[in-house]
C-alpha positions in Angstrom: 86.6 73.7 49.1 87.7 76.9 47.2 88.0 76.3 43.5 89.8 78.8 41.2 90.8 78.7 37.5 94.0 79.4 35.9 95.0 83.0 36.1 92.0 83.9 38.5 93.3 86.2 41.3 92.2 85.2 44.9 91.6 88.1 47.5 91.9 87.4 51.2 91.0 89.6 54.1 93.2 88.4 56.8 91.8 89.4 60.2 92.3 89.2 64.1 89.2 88.8 65.8 90.8 88.6 69.2 94.5 89.4 70.2 96.5 88.8 73.4 99.5 90.9 74.3 101.5 89.7 77.5 104.4 91.4 79.4 106.3 89.4 81.7 108.2 90.4 84.9 111.0 87.9 86.0 111.4 87.2 89.6 114.8 85.7 91.0 112.6 82.8 92.4 109.2 81.7 92.8 109.3 82.5 96.5 110.3 86.0 95.9 107.0 86.4 93.8 105.1 84.5 96.2 105.9 86.9 99.0 104.6 90.2 97.2 101.7 88.3 95.0 98.9 88.4 97.6 99.5 91.8 98.4 99.5 92.8 94.5 96.1 90.9 94.1 94.7 92.7 97.2 95.5 96.1 96.0 94.5 95.4 92.4 91.3 94.2 93.6 90.2 96.8 96.2 91.9 99.9 94.7 91.0 99.6 91.0 87.7 101.4 90.8 85.9 101.8 87.6 87.5 105.1 86.6 91.0 103.7 87.2 90.1 100.7 85.1 89.2 103.0 82.4 92.6 104.5 82.6 94.3 101.4 82.0 92.8 101.3 78.3 93.7 105.0 77.9 90.3 106.4 78.3 89.8 109.9 79.4 88.6 110.4 83.1 88.3 113.8 84.7 89.6 114.9 88.0 86.0 114.1 89.4 86.1 110.5 88.4 83.6 111.1 85.7 83.9 109.7 82.4 84.8 111.8 79.3 82.7 111.0 76.1 80.5 107.7 75.9 80.1 105.5 79.0 81.1 101.8 78.6 78.4 99.4 78.6 80.0 97.4 81.6 83.1 97.5 83.7 84.1 94.5 85.8 86.8 93.0 87.9 87.0 89.5 88.9 89.6 87.2 91.3 89.8 83.6 90.6 91.6 80.6 91.7 93.0 78.3 89.0 95.1 75.0 89.1 98.2 77.1 88.3 97.5 79.9 91.0 95.4 83.2 91.2 94.7 85.3 88.6 92.9 89.1 88.7 91.1 90.2 85.5 89.7 93.6 84.5 86.9 93.9 81.7 85.8 97.1 79.8 83.5 96.4 76.9 84.6 93.1 76.2 88.3 94.1 76.3 90.2 93.0 79.3 93.7 93.2 81.3 94.7 90.5 83.7 97.5 89.7 85.9 98.5 86.3 87.2 101.6 84.3 88.2 103.1 82.0 85.7 105.8 79.2 85.8 106.5 80.1 89.3 108.7 83.1 89.1 106.9 85.1 86.4 104.3 87.9 86.9 102.4 88.2 83.5 100.4 91.3 82.7 98.2 90.5 79.8 95.9 92.9 77.7 93.1 90.8 75.4 91.4 92.9 72.8 88.0 91.6 71.5 86.3 94.8 70.8 88.7 96.5 68.6 86.1 99.3 67.5 86.6 100.8 71.1 90.1 102.1 70.0 91.3 104.2 67.2 94.3 104.2 64.6 95.5 107.1 62.7 95.0 106.5 58.9 93.3 107.6 56.0 89.4 107.2 55.9 88.2 104.3 54.0 91.7 103.7 53.1 91.5 106.4 50.5 95.1 107.9 50.3 93.8 111.3 48.8 91.8 111.9 51.9 93.8 113.5 54.9 94.6 111.0 57.8 92.8 111.2 61.0 91.8 109.2 64.0 89.7 106.3 62.6 88.3 103.4 64.4 90.4 100.4 64.6 89.9 97.5 62.1 89.9 93.6 62.7 92.3 93.5 59.5 96.2 92.9 60.0 96.7 96.3 58.6 96.1 97.9 62.3 97.6 94.9 64.0 100.6 97.5 64.5 98.1 99.9 66.4 96.7 96.9 68.5 100.3 96.0 69.7 100.9 99.7 70.6 97.5 99.8 72.3 98.0 96.5 74.3 101.4 97.6 75.4 100.3 101.0 76.5 97.9 99.3 78.7 100.2 96.7 80.3 102.7 99.5 81.2 99.6 101.6 82.7 98.8 98.5 84.6 102.2 97.8 86.1 102.9 101.4 86.9 99.7 101.2 89.2 100.8 98.2 90.6 104.1 99.6 91.4 102.3 102.0 93.8 101.2 99.2 96.0 102.5 98.8 99.7 104.1 95.5 99.6 104.3 94.6 103.3 106.1 97.9 104.4 105.3 99.5 107.6 103.3 102.8 107.2 106.1 104.4 109.2 108.7 103.2 106.8 106.7 104.4 103.7 105.5 107.7 104.7 107.7 108.5 107.8 110.2 110.9 105.7 107.3 113.1 104.5 106.3 113.7 108.2 109.5 115.5 108.9 110.9 119.0 107.7 113.5 118.9 104.8 116.0 121.3 103.6 116.5 121.7 99.8 119.2 124.3 98.4 119.5 125.9 101.9 115.9 126.4 102.1 113.6 124.7 104.6 110.4 123.4 103.9 107.7 121.9 106.3 106.7 118.5 106.9 103.6 117.2 105.5 100.7 115.9 108.0 98.9 113.3 106.2 95.9 113.8 109.0 95.8 117.5 108.0 92.8 118.0 105.9 94.7 119.9 103.0 97.6 117.9 102.9 95.3 114.6 102.9 93.7 116.3 100.0 96.8 116.7 98.1 98.1 113.1 98.8 94.7 112.0 97.3 95.1 113.9 94.5 98.4 112.5 93.6 96.9 108.9 93.9 94.6 109.6 91.3 95.2 107.4 88.4 95.2 109.9 85.5 98.2 111.8 87.3 100.1 108.5 87.3 99.8 108.3 83.8 99.7 111.8 82.2 100.9 113.9 85.1 99.3 117.2 86.1 99.7 121.0 86.1 99.2 123.8 88.2 95.6 124.6 87.2 94.8 120.7 88.0 95.7 120.9 91.5 94.0 124.6 91.7 90.5 122.9 90.8 91.2 119.9 93.0 92.2 122.1 96.2 89.8 125.2 95.7 87.1 124.2 93.6 84.5 126.8 95.0 86.7 129.7 94.3 84.7 132.3 92.3 85.6 131.8 88.5 85.2 135.5 87.8 87.3 136.9 90.5 90.9 137.2 89.4 92.4 138.3 92.4 91.0 135.2 94.4 92.0 133.0 91.4 95.6 134.5 91.6 96.1 133.9 95.2 94.7 130.4 94.9 96.8 129.7 92.0 100.1 131.0 94.2 99.0 128.7 96.9 98.8 125.9 94.3 102.3 126.7 92.9 103.7 126.5 96.7 102.2 123.3 97.3 103.6 122.0 94.3 107.0 123.3 95.6 106.6 121.3 98.8 105.9 118.2 96.9 108.9 118.5 95.0 111.1 119.1 98.1 109.8 115.8 99.6 110.8 114.0 96.2 107.0 113.1 95.8 106.7 114.7 92.0 109.5 115.9 89.6 109.0 118.5 87.0 108.9 117.3 83.3 111.7 119.1 81.3 110.8 122.5 79.0 107.0 121.8 80.2 104.9 123.2 83.2 103.9 119.6 84.0 104.7 117.4 86.8 104.9 113.7 87.2 104.9 111.5 90.0 108.0 109.8 91.3 108.0 106.1 92.6 108.1 107.6 96.1 105.2 109.6 95.6 103.1 106.7 94.3 104.1 104.6 97.0 103.3 107.2 99.8 100.0 108.3 98.4 98.7 104.8 98.0 99.9 103.7 101.6 98.3 107.0 103.2 95.0 106.3 101.4 94.9 102.7 102.1 95.6 103.4 105.7 92.8 106.0 105.7 90.1 103.7 104.4 90.8 100.9 107.0 88.5 101.1 110.1 89.8 100.5 113.5 88.6 97.0 113.8 90.8 96.2 110.7 93.7 97.9 112.2 93.5 96.2 115.5 93.1 92.7 113.8 96.3 93.6 111.8 98.1 94.4 115.1 97.1 91.3 117.0 
């Protein structure tokens, strides 16, 4: 029991030890959701590697898949069947994002934050307004709830963007057939992309990387990915390699796989680009025994 005398002030520190933030995607019927949900579960469980899960939470991961900064204590993915249905959940340092079907026709993406110190908020250090604001570790107090909501919503959106690249029962020919034929844009003919050609496959592999889904990429990012062994000090060699990377980006734009960000030298994937890259990589990772079983 708390006692206080007349006129005595009481100070409270309201805090949130755990928060949950959900985003719901409504389907027309439970049957529509049931038709795609197994494919989403399989895609999320098989394709979401540790580096990809880190990107859901906004962590920096390099083109080589290595984590920038301090490595997390643990990264876990888990698929379980409950009474209501299936749920797929990914953890990073006790924070999680999960997907499950709810109320029959609702696909829910939900981010749970338990370890708030794993994120940052832009504020004055130690609440001293005389000091300039900077990125500080997130507190449990309600003063930082607005930042929790921003972090959680961004995580949900990244996960939904990732699921959007899943191949939902479309044939490989239907998904990637268009890029295997030449296209004409503004009177100029552009060659077809051949997924089984080493360099073209390398480009599609680059597009499928999670960081490119979130932040897009620049010429130098594709340059390092395609030609990592070019001498750093040879300017002529690097200039020619950069020109080749520019031509490859033009080819991707002609096929509608990427688009340029206005007023920036940066490119982002289109919905078609995400779908094609994911389909090609999924097909390339399946062995002949699996393919024959699916064909039977």
